C-alpha positions as CSV (number, residue, x, y, z in Angstrom):
1,M,257.0,263.4,188.2
2,I,257.9,259.7,189.2
3,R,261.6,260.8,189.7
4,V,260.7,263.7,192.1
5,S,258.7,261.3,194.2
6,L,261.8,258.5,194.0
7,M,264.4,261.6,195.2
8,T,262.0,262.6,198.0
9,V,261.9,258.9,199.2
10,S,265.7,258.2,199.0
11,R,266.5,261.4,200.8
12,T,264.0,260.4,203.3
13,C,265.7,256.9,203.9
14,F,269.0,258.4,204.0
15,A,267.9,260.7,206.8
16,C,266.1,257.9,208.7
17,G,269.5,255.8,208.4
18,L,271.6,258.6,209.5
19,F,269.3,259.3,212.4
20,L,268.8,255.4,213.2
21,G,273.0,255.3,213.3
22,L,273.3,258.3,215.4
23,F,270.8,256.8,217.9
24,L,272.1,253.8,218.3
25,G,275.5,254.9,218.7
26,L,274.6,257.2,221.6
27,F,272.5,254.0,222.9
28,L,275.8,252.0,223.1
29,G,277.8,254.7,224.4
30,L,275.7,255.5,227.2
31,T,275.1,252.0,228.2
32,S,278.8,251.1,228.2
33,A,279.4,254.2,230.4
34,A,276.7,253.1,232.8
35,Q,278.0,249.8,233.1
36,A,281.6,251.2,233.8
37,L,280.2,253.6,236.5
38,G,278.4,250.7,238.2
39,Q,280.8,247.7,238.6
40,Q,280.7,246.2,242.2
41,V,281.5,242.7,242.9
42,G,281.6,240.5,246.2
43,R,285.1,239.2,245.8
44,E,288.4,240.5,244.2
45,Q,288.6,237.1,242.2
46,D,285.3,238.1,240.2
47,I,287.3,240.8,238.6
48,A,288.6,238.9,235.2
49,D,289.9,241.7,233.0
50,L,291.0,244.6,234.6
51,R,291.7,247.2,232.2
52,L,294.1,250.5,232.5
53,G,292.2,253.1,234.3
54,Q,289.2,250.9,235.2
55,R,287.9,251.2,239.0
56,V,285.9,248.3,240.5
57,L,284.2,248.4,244.0
58,V,284.5,245.2,245.9
59,D,282.3,244.2,248.9
60,D,284.3,241.9,250.5
61,G,284.5,243.2,254.2
62,S,288.0,243.8,254.2
63,C,287.4,247.7,254.7
64,P,286.5,249.3,257.8
65,A,282.5,250.1,258.4
66,G,281.2,252.7,256.3
67,Q,284.2,252.0,253.4
68,I,284.8,249.8,250.4
69,K,287.4,248.6,248.4
70,E,288.6,250.1,245.5
71,V,290.5,248.1,242.9
72,S,292.0,250.0,239.8
73,G,294.2,249.3,236.8
74,A,297.3,251.3,238.0
75,K,300.0,250.9,235.3
76,M,301.0,248.6,232.3
77,T,303.5,246.0,233.5
78,Q,305.3,243.3,231.5
79,A,302.7,240.8,233.0
80,G,299.6,242.8,232.3
81,V,297.8,245.6,234.3
82,A,298.9,246.2,237.6
83,R,296.3,246.3,240.2
84,T,296.1,249.2,243.6
85,R,293.6,248.6,246.2
86,K,292.6,251.2,248.7
87,C,289.2,251.8,250.9
88,I,286.8,254.9,250.0
89,P,283.8,255.9,251.6
90,R,280.8,254.2,250.7
91,S,278.4,256.3,249.0
92,G,275.0,255.5,249.9
93,P,273.6,252.5,251.7
94,K,275.0,249.1,251.6
95,Q,273.1,247.4,248.6
96,K,272.0,243.8,248.9
C-alpha cells in the first residue's frame, strides 16, 4: 500500500515538472517575441547589436510626417551585419 502511494506521488511530481517546463518555455518564447516586435528607439546609435533579419523602428525625425525609419539587418558581410534603412508608414499615433 505504501508503494502504490509513492508511485502515485512520483507520477504526479513528474507531471507537474513537465507542465512547469512547458509553461516556462512558452512564457519565455512569448516574451522574446514581444520584445522583437516592439523595438523602437530614438536614435540609430541606440541600436547596439542588430541581428540578421531583425527590424528596429527609429523615431529620429529623419522621415517625412506620418512615417518612421525602419533599420533592418539585411545581409552578412565580413564586418558583420549590413544595415538597410527605409521610411515606412507609421502605424497608430506617435508614442511619447
